[in-house]
ZAFIKOL-645603 format. One record per atom (N, C-alpha, C): residue number from 1; atom name; x, y, z. Coordinates in steps of 0.05 Angstrom, whole numbers, plus 32768, in hexadecimal, padded with zeros to 4 digits. Layout:
<sites>
{site NUM, CA, {X, Y, Z}};
...
</sites>
This chain:
<sites>
{site 1, N, {885B, 8819, 8665}};
{site 1, CA, {8877, 881A, 866E}};
{site 1, C, {8875, 8820, 868F}};
{site 2, N, {8883, 880E, 86A0}};
{site 2, CA, {8883, 8812, 86B8}};
{site 2, C, {888D, 882C, 86C4}};
{site 3, N, {8883, 8833, 86DD}};
{site 3, CA, {8888, 884C, 86E6}};
{site 3, C, {88A3, 884C, 86F3}};
{site 4, N, {88B6, 8864, 86EE}};
{site 4, CA, {88D0, 8861, 86F7}};
{site 4, C, {88D1, 8861, 8715}};
{site 5, N, {88C0, 8868, 8722}};
{site 5, CA, {88C1, 8866, 8741}};
{site 5, C, {88B6, 8848, 874B}};
{site 6, N, {88B5, 8836, 873A}};
{site 6, CA, {88AB, 881D, 8740}};
{site 6, C, {88C4, 880E, 874C}};
{site 7, N, {88C0, 8802, 8765}};
{site 7, CA, {88D5, 87F5, 8772}};
{site 7, C, {88E0, 87D9, 8766}};
{site 8, N, {88F8, 87D8, 8762}};
{site 8, CA, {8906, 87C3, 8754}};
{site 8, C, {891B, 87B6, 8767}};
{site 9, N, {891B, 8798, 8763}};
{site 9, CA, {892E, 878B, 8774}};
{site 9, C, {8944, 8780, 8761}};
{site 10, N, {895D, 8781, 876C}};
{site 10, CA, {8970, 8774, 875C}};
{site 10, C, {896D, 8753, 875C}};
{site 11, N, {8972, 8748, 8746}};
{site 11, CA, {896A, 872B, 8742}};
{site 11, C, {8980, 871C, 8750}};
{site 12, N, {8998, 8721, 874D}};
{site 12, CA, {89B1, 8711, 8753}};
{site 12, C, {89C9, 8723, 8759}};
{site 13, N, {89CF, 8729, 8770}};
{site 13, CA, {89E7, 8739, 8773}};
{site 13, C, {89FE, 872F, 8765}};
{site 14, N, {8A04, 8712, 8767}};
{site 14, CA, {8A1B, 870A, 8759}};
{site 14, C, {8A1A, 870F, 873A}};
{site 15, N, {8A02, 8713, 872E}};
{site 15, CA, {89FF, 8719, 8713}};
{site 15, C, {8A09, 8737, 870C}};
{site 16, N, {8A04, 8748, 871F}};
{site 16, CA, {8A0D, 8765, 871D}};
{site 16, C, {8A2A, 8762, 871F}};
{site 17, N, {8A34, 8756, 8737}};
{site 17, CA, {8A52, 8756, 873A}};
{site 17, C, {8A61, 874B, 8723}};
{site 18, N, {8A55, 8736, 8715}};
{site 18, CA, {8A60, 8729, 86FE}};
{site 18, C, {8A61, 873E, 86E5}};
{site 19, N, {8A4F, 874C, 86E1}};
{site 19, CA, {8A4E, 875F, 86CD}};
{site 19, C, {8A61, 8776, 86CE}};
{site 20, N, {8A60, 877D, 86EA}};
{site 20, CA, {8A74, 8793, 86F3}};
{site 20, C, {8A8F, 878B, 86EC}};
{site 21, N, {8A96, 8772, 86F2}};
{site 21, CA, {8AB0, 876A, 86EE}};
{site 21, C, {8AB9, 8767, 86D0}};
{site 22, N, {8AA3, 875D, 86C0}};
{site 22, CA, {8AAB, 875E, 86A4}};
{site 22, C, {8AAD, 8776, 8697}};
{site 23, N, {8AA0, 878A, 86A1}};
{site 23, CA, {8AA2, 87A5, 8698}};
{site 23, C, {8AB9, 87B5, 86A5}};
{site 24, N, {8AC9, 87A8, 86B7}};
{site 24, CA, {8AE1, 87B3, 86C8}};
{site 24, C, {8AD5, 87CB, 86DB}};
{site 25, N, {8ABB, 87C9, 86E4}};
{site 25, CA, {8AB2, 87DE, 86F5}};
{site 25, C, {8AB5, 87D8, 870E}};
{site 26, N, {8AB8, 87F0, 871F}};
{site 26, CA, {8AB8, 87F1, 873B}};
{site 26, C, {8A9C, 87FE, 8743}};
{site 27, N, {8A97, 87FC, 875B}};
{site 27, CA, {8A80, 8809, 8767}};
{site 27, C, {8A80, 8826, 875B}};
{site 28, N, {8A95, 8835, 8761}};
{site 28, CA, {8A99, 8850, 8758}};
{site 28, C, {8A94, 8855, 873C}};
{site 29, N, {8AA3, 8845, 872B}};
{site 29, CA, {8AA2, 8848, 8709}};
{site 29, C, {8A87, 8843, 8702}};
{site 30, N, {8A79, 882E, 870B}};
{site 30, CA, {8A5E, 882B, 8704}};
{site 30, C, {8A4A, 883F, 870B}};
{site 31, N, {8A4E, 8847, 8724}};
{site 31, CA, {8A3D, 8862, 872E}};
{site 31, C, {8A40, 887A, 871B}};
{site 32, N, {8A5A, 887E, 8716}};
{site 32, CA, {8A61, 8896, 8707}};
{site 32, C, {8A53, 8897, 86F0}};
{site 33, N, {8A57, 8880, 86DF}};
{site 33, CA, {8A4B, 887C, 86C3}};
{site 33, C, {8A2F, 887A, 86C5}};
{site 34, N, {8A20, 8870, 86DB}};
{site 34, CA, {8A03, 8871, 86DB}};
{site 34, C, {89F6, 888B, 86E6}};
{site 35, N, {8A0A, 8899, 86F1}};
{site 35, CA, {89FA, 88B4, 86F9}};
{site 35, C, {89F1, 88B0, 8716}};
{site 36, N, {89FC, 889F, 8726}};
{site 36, CA, {89EF, 889C, 8740}};
{site 36, C, {8A09, 889D, 8754}};
{site 37, N, {89FD, 88A0, 876C}};
{site 37, CA, {8A10, 88A0, 8783}};
{site 37, C, {8A1F, 8886, 8786}};
{site 38, N, {8A39, 8889, 878F}};
{site 38, CA, {8A48, 886E, 8797}};
{site 38, C, {8A36, 885D, 87AA}};
{site 39, N, {8A2D, 886A, 87C0}};
{site 39, CA, {8A1C, 885D, 87D3}};
{site 39, C, {8A03, 884F, 87C7}};
{site 40, N, {89F8, 885D, 87B2}};
{site 40, CA, {89E2, 884A, 87A7}};
{site 40, C, {89E9, 8833, 879E}};
{site 41, N, {89FF, 8830, 878C}};
{site 41, CA, {8A0D, 8818, 877D}};
{site 41, C, {8A17, 8804, 8795}};
{site 42, N, {8A21, 8812, 87A5}};
{site 42, CA, {8A2E, 8800, 87BD}};
{site 42, C, {8A19, 87EF, 87C9}};
{site 43, N, {8A03, 87FF, 87CE}};
{site 43, CA, {89EB, 87EF, 87DC}};
{site 43, C, {89E0, 87D8, 87CC}};
{site 44, N, {89DD, 87DC, 87B2}};
{site 44, CA, {89D4, 87CB, 87A0}};
{site 44, C, {89E6, 87B1, 879F}};
{site 45, N, {8A00, 87B8, 879E}};
{site 45, CA, {8A15, 87A4, 879B}};
{site 45, C, {8A1C, 8792, 87B3}};
{site 46, N, {8A1A, 87A1, 87CA}};
{site 46, CA, {8A27, 8795, 87E2}};
{site 46, C, {8A12, 8791, 87F8}};
{site 47, N, {89FE, 879F, 87FA}};
{site 47, CA, {89E8, 87A0, 8812}};
{site 47, C, {89D3, 878A, 880B}};
{site 48, N, {89C9, 877F, 8820}};
{site 48, CA, {89B6, 8769, 881D}};
{site 48, C, {899B, 8773, 8811}};
{site 49, N, {8994, 878C, 8817}};
{site 49, CA, {897A, 8796, 880D}};
{site 49, C, {8980, 87A4, 87F1}};
{site 50, N, {897F, 8797, 87DB}};
{site 50, CA, {8982, 87A4, 87C1}};
{site 50, C, {896B, 87A8, 87B0}};
{site 51, N, {895F, 87BF, 87BA}};
{site 51, CA, {8946, 87C6, 87AE}};
{site 51, C, {894A, 87E5, 87A7}};
{site 52, N, {8942, 87EE, 878E}};
{site 52, CA, {8944, 8809, 8787}};
{site 52, C, {892E, 8810, 8777}};
{site 53, N, {892A, 882A, 876D}};
{site 53, CA, {8916, 8830, 875C}};
{site 53, C, {891E, 882A, 873E}};
{site 54, N, {8908, 8827, 8730}};
{site 54, CA, {890B, 8820, 8712}};
{site 54, C, {8920, 8831, 8705}};
{site 55, N, {891E, 884B, 8708}};
{site 55, CA, {8931, 8859, 86FB}};
{site 55, C, {894F, 8857, 8704}};
{site 56, N, {8956, 8851, 871C}};
{site 56, CA, {896D, 8848, 8724}};
{site 56, C, {8978, 882C, 8715}};
{site 57, N, {8963, 881A, 8715}};
{site 57, CA, {8969, 8802, 8707}};
{site 57, C, {896F, 8805, 86EA}};
{site 58, N, {8961, 8818, 86DC}};
{site 58, CA, {8968, 881E, 86C1}};
{site 58, C, {8983, 882A, 86BD}};
{site 59, N, {898C, 883B, 86CE}};
{site 59, CA, {89A6, 8846, 86CF}};
{site 59, C, {89BC, 8831, 86D2}};
{site 60, N, {89BA, 8822, 86E5}};
{site 60, CA, {89CE, 880D, 86E8}};
{site 60, C, {89D0, 87F8, 86D1}};
{site 61, N, {89B7, 87F0, 86C8}};
{site 61, CA, {89B4, 87DD, 86B0}};
{site 61, C, {89C1, 87EB, 8697}};
{site 62, N, {89BA, 8802, 8690}};
{site 62, CA, {89C4, 8810, 8679}};
{site 62, C, {89E5, 8812, 867D}};
{site 63, N, {89EE, 881B, 8690}};
{site 63, CA, {8A0C, 8820, 8696}};
{site 63, C, {8A19, 8804, 8692}};
{site 64, N, {8A0D, 87F0, 869A}};
{site 64, CA, {8A1D, 87D6, 8695}};
{site 64, C, {8A13, 87C8, 867B}};
{site 65, N, {8A03, 87D6, 8668}};
{site 65, CA, {89FC, 87CA, 8650}};
{site 65, C, {89E8, 87B3, 864E}};
{site 66, N, {89D5, 87B1, 865F}};
{site 66, CA, {89C7, 879A, 865E}};
{site 66, C, {89AA, 87A5, 8666}};
{site 67, N, {8993, 8793, 865E}};
{site 67, CA, {897B, 8799, 8661}};
{site 67, C, {8972, 879C, 867E}};
{site 68, N, {8961, 87AD, 868B}};
{site 68, CA, {895B, 87B1, 86A6}};
{site 68, C, {8954, 8796, 86B0}};
{site 69, N, {8941, 8785, 86A1}};
{site 69, CA, {8936, 876D, 86A8}};
{site 69, C, {8948, 8759, 86B1}};
{site 70, N, {8962, 875C, 86A3}};
{site 70, CA, {8978, 8748, 86AA}};
{site 70, C, {8981, 874B, 86C6}};
{site 71, N, {8982, 8761, 86D3}};
{site 71, CA, {898B, 8766, 86EB}};
{site 71, C, {8977, 876D, 8702}};
{site 72, N, {895E, 8773, 86F8}};
{site 72, CA, {894C, 8779, 870D}};
{site 72, C, {8932, 8770, 8706}};
{site 73, N, {8922, 8770, 8719}};
{site 73, CA, {8900, 8769, 8719}};
{site 73, C, {88F3, 8777, 8729}};
{site 74, N, {88D9, 877C, 8721}};
{site 74, CA, {88C9, 878A, 8737}};
{site 74, C, {88CA, 8781, 8753}};
{site 75, N, {88CE, 8792, 8767}};
{site 75, CA, {88CC, 8789, 8783}};
{site 75, C, {88B1, 8781, 878B}};
{site 76, N, {88AD, 876A, 879A}};
{site 76, CA, {8896, 8764, 87A6}};
{site 76, C, {888C, 8775, 87BA}};
{site 77, N, {889C, 8779, 87CF}};
{site 77, CA, {8897, 8788, 87E2}};
{site 77, C, {88AC, 8799, 87EF}};
{site 78, N, {88AA, 87B1, 87F5}};
{site 78, CA, {88C2, 87C0, 8801}};
{site 78, C, {88BA, 87D9, 8810}};
{site 79, N, {88CD, 87DF, 8820}};
{site 79, CA, {88C5, 87FA, 8831}};
{site 79, C, {88D5, 880E, 8820}};
{site 80, N, {88C5, 8826, 881A}};
{site 80, CA, {88D0, 8839, 880B}};
{site 80, C, {88E9, 8846, 8815}};
{site 81, N, {88EF, 8844, 882F}};
{site 81, CA, {8906, 8850, 883B}};
{site 81, C, {891F, 883F, 8835}};
{site 82, N, {891D, 8827, 882C}};
{site 82, CA, {8932, 8815, 8822}};
{site 82, C, {893C, 881A, 8808}};
{site 83, N, {892D, 8829, 87F7}};
{site 83, CA, {8936, 882A, 87DD}};
{site 83, C, {894C, 883B, 87D6}};
{site 84, N, {895E, 8831, 87C4}};
{site 84, CA, {8976, 883E, 87BC}};
{site 84, C, {896F, 8853, 87A7}};
{site 85, N, {8974, 886B, 87AC}};
{site 85, CA, {8967, 8885, 8798}};
{site 85, C, {897E, 8897, 8798}};
{site 86, N, {8991, 8896, 87A5}};
{site 86, CA, {89A5, 88AD, 87A9}};
{site 86, C, {89B3, 88B0, 878C}};
{site 87, N, {89AC, 88C8, 877F}};
{site 87, CA, {89BE, 88D0, 8768}};
{site 87, C, {89D7, 88DD, 876E}};
{site 88, N, {89E7, 88DB, 8758}};
{site 88, CA, {89FF, 88E6, 875C}};
{site 88, C, {89FF, 8902, 8761}};
{site 89, N, {8A12, 8910, 876D}};
{site 89, CA, {8A11, 892D, 8778}};
{site 89, C, {8A1A, 893E, 875A}};
</sites>
């Protein structure tokens, strides 16, 4: 099993947006269900740099009811300071 701190990259932002629309999710509602900060989901959904740790990718995928591999892939190279890691308060 891959490490939870492995960097993961969002495959396609439009796929995330489509799944959110199908589920009726906003950034806030998805963040709340995934147990993440709204800022983390906003970064994944709207910011050019859409890399996070595997544990965040799992939370987002599970909240949307899809396999993590559908939305994310292992990141090839990343700067750890760019990873979305903020949990909900």
